C-alpha positions in Angstrom: 20.4 -2.2 -15.4 21.6 -1.2 -18.8 22.1 2.4 -19.9 19.2 4.2 -21.5 20.1 4.2 -25.2 21.5 7.7 -26.0 20.0 7.7 -29.5 16.5 7.4 -28.2 16.8 10.5 -25.9 14.8 13.4 -27.2 15.8 16.5 -25.1 14.2 19.9 -24.7 16.9 22.5 -23.9 15.6 25.7 -22.5 18.3 28.3 -22.3 18.1 32.0 -23.2 21.9 32.6 -23.7 22.4 32.0 -27.4 26.1 30.9 -27.2 25.4 28.4 -24.3 22.2 27.1 -26.0 24.0 26.4 -29.3 27.1 24.8 -27.6 25.1 22.7 -25.3 22.8 21.6 -28.1 25.6 20.7 -30.3 27.4 18.8 -27.5 24.4 16.7 -26.7 23.7 15.9 -30.4 27.4 14.7 -30.5 26.6 12.4 -27.5 23.7 10.9 -29.5 20.6 12.9 -28.4 18.0 14.6 -30.4 17.7 18.2 -29.2 15.0 20.8 -29.5 16.2 24.1 -28.3 14.3 27.2 -27.2 15.2 30.4 -25.6 12.0 31.3 -23.5 9.5 30.0 -21.1 6.6 30.5 -23.5 8.5 28.5 -26.2 9.3 25.8 -23.7 5.6 25.2 -22.7 4.5 25.1 -26.2 7.2 22.8 -27.4 6.6 20.5 -24.4 3.2 19.9 -25.5 3.9 19.6 -29.2 7.2 17.7 -29.3 6.8 15.5 -26.3 10.5 15.2 -25.2 11.7 12.6 -23.0 13.8 15.0 -20.8 14.0 18.7 -20.3 17.2 20.7 -19.4 15.9 23.9 -17.9 17.8 27.1 -17.2 16.5 29.3 -14.4 17.3 32.8 -15.7 14.8 33.1 -18.5 13.8 36.5 -19.9 10.0 36.1 -19.7 9.5 33.7 -16.6 11.8 32.5 -13.9 12.7 28.7 -14.5 11.3 27.8 -11.1 8.0 29.0 -12.4 8.3 27.1 -15.6 9.1 23.9 -13.5 5.9 24.4 -11.6 3.9 24.8 -14.9 5.5 21.6 -16.3 4.6 19.6 -13.2 0.9 20.5 -13.5 0.7 18.6 -16.7 3.7 16.2 -17.1 6.1 13.9 -15.3 8.8 14.4 -17.8 12.2 14.3 -16.2 13.6 17.9 -15.6 17.2 18.6 -15.0 17.9 22.1 -13.8 20.9 23.9 -15.3 21.8 26.9 -13.0 24.6 29.1 -11.9 22.8 29.3 -8.4 24.6 27.1 -5.9 22.6 28.1 -2.8 21.7 24.7 -1.0 18.2 26.1 0.1 17.3 27.1 -3.5 18.5 23.6 -4.9 16.4 21.8 -2.1 13.4 24.0 -3.0 13.7 23.2 -6.7 14.1 19.4 -6.0 11.0 19.4 -3.7 9.1 21.3 -6.4 9.6 18.5 -8.8 13.1 18.8 -10.4 14.8 15.4 -10.9 18.4 16.7 -10.8 20.5 19.8 -11.2 23.7 20.9 -12.8 25.7 23.9 -11.7 27.1 26.0 -14.5 29.6 25.6 -16.1 29.3 21.9 -17.0 30.2 19.9 -20.1 27.6 18.3 -22.6 29.1 15.0 -21.6 28.3 15.5 -17.9 24.7 16.8 -19.0 24.1 13.8 -21.0 25.3 11.4 -18.2 23.0 13.1 -15.8 20.1 12.8 -18.1 20.8 9.1 -18.6 20.9 8.6 -14.9 17.5 10.4 -14.4 16.0 8.4 -17.2 17.2 5.0 -15.5 15.6 6.2 -12.2 12.3 7.2 -13.9 11.9 4.4 -16.4 10.7 1.2 -14.4 11.9 -2.2 -15.6 9.6 -4.2 -17.8 9.1 -7.0 -15.3 5.8 -8.9 -15.2 4.7 -7.2 -11.9 6.9 -4.1 -11.0 5.0 -3.4 -7.8 6.9 -3.5 -4.4 4.8 -5.4 -1.8 5.7 -5.1 2.0 3.0 -6.5 4.2 -0.2 -4.4 3.4 1.9 -1.7 1.5 1.9 -1.8 -2.2 4.0 0.6 -4.1 3.6 0.6 -8.1 6.5 2.5 -9.8 4.7 2.3 -13.2 1.5 4.0 -12.2 3.3 5.9 -9.3 0.5 4.9 -6.8 0.8 3.4 -3.4 -1.7 1.9 -1.1 -1.8 0.5 2.5 -4.3 -2.2 3.5 -6.3 -1.5 0.2 -6.5 2.3 0.8 -4.8 4.4 -1.8 -2.3 7.0 -0.3 -2.1 10.6 -1.6 1.5 11.3 -2.0 3.5 14.1 -3.5 6.3 13.4 -6.0 9.1 13.4 -3.4 7.1 11.4 -0.8 6.3 8.7 -3.4 10.1 8.5 -4.4 11.1 8.3 -0.7 8.6 5.6 0.0 9.6 3.6 -3.1 13.4 3.9 -2.1 12.6 2.4 1.3 10.1 -0.1 0.3 12.5 -1.4 -2.4 15.0 -2.6 0.4 12.6 -3.8 3.1 14.4 -4.4 6.5 17.4 -2.5 5.4 18.6 0.5 7.4 19.2 3.3 5.0 21.0 6.4 6.0 19.6 9.9 5.5 22.6 10.6 3.3 21.8 7.8 1.1 18.3 8.9 0.8 19.4 12.5 0.1 21.6 11.2 -2.7 19.0 8.8 -4.3 15.8 10.8 -3.9 17.0 14.4 -3.9 20.4 13.9 -5.7 22.2 15.6 -2.9 25.4 13.5 -2.1 26.3 15.7 0.9 25.3 16.1 4.5 23.5 19.1 6.2 20.0 18.6 4.9 18.8 15.7 7.0 15.7 17.8 8.0 14.5 17.4 4.5 14.3 13.8 4.9 12.9 14.0 8.5 9.9 16.2 7.3 9.0 14.0 4.4 9.1 11.0 6.6 6.8 12.7 9.1 4.3 13.3 6.1 4.5 9.7 5.0 4.0 8.4 8.5 0.9 10.5 8.9 -0.4 9.0 5.7 0.4 5.6 6.8 -1.6 6.1 10.0 1.4 5.9 12.3 3.9 8.1 14.3 7.5 7.9 15.0 6.7 7.1 18.6 4.4 4.3 17.5 5.7 3.0 14.1 4.4 0.3 12.0 6.3 0.4 8.8 8.9 3.3 9.2 11.3 2.6 12.0 14.1 5.2 12.8 17.4 3.8 13.9 19.0 6.4 16.0 22.3 7.7 14.5 22.0 5.3 11.6 19.0 6.0 9.5 15.5 4.5 8.8 14.2 1.2 7.6 10.7 0.0 6.3 9.4 -3.3 7.7 6.5 -5.6 7.4 4.6 -5.0 10.6 3.2 -8.6 10.4 6.8 -10.1 10.3 8.0 -8.9 13.6 
């Protein structure tokens, strides 16, 4: 897949530190982006509605509202990709933010080039290809990355953001055993171990919605010590 064209990226930078905001905005512009920069949560929500950016870079330590709460407000109305910019490197906090709808995160300090690369990567993941039929079909399971809907045997599934991303990641490679580390890197952007429980919990929620259990699987099969695979129940 080709890179998302830098010149087309319209980024909302939400950062209260004046020096950081100016330096980051200048660096992103030098990398080809169009930048709208604001210093508060109130400005961010207002600008999101009026400017319609294609990505948001969100600081957590804002003066009027914590960035985590801003993320929650964004997710009530928009699927715009959000990259968290934070000095907080606590793994539990990062997992919480990713589960709450963040698409990626950067630990301060970071360069504008690194930020631009992360934004392009997020846009590649969230911009489905323009194929005639982008749906992924495995047996009676249909996953549509464009409308972000999924159904099994004609019944629509109610999935949260990460459940959908996890199901799509597995359905896109049917029959292939995918490790939890791979899933953490692809769905949660966490390329390290130690958070397998995050994957296990989301898998249990998806199994429940698919009408199956780990003991009696249909689509989702765990391979002990290796990972999990999604299969067509009728092909076995």
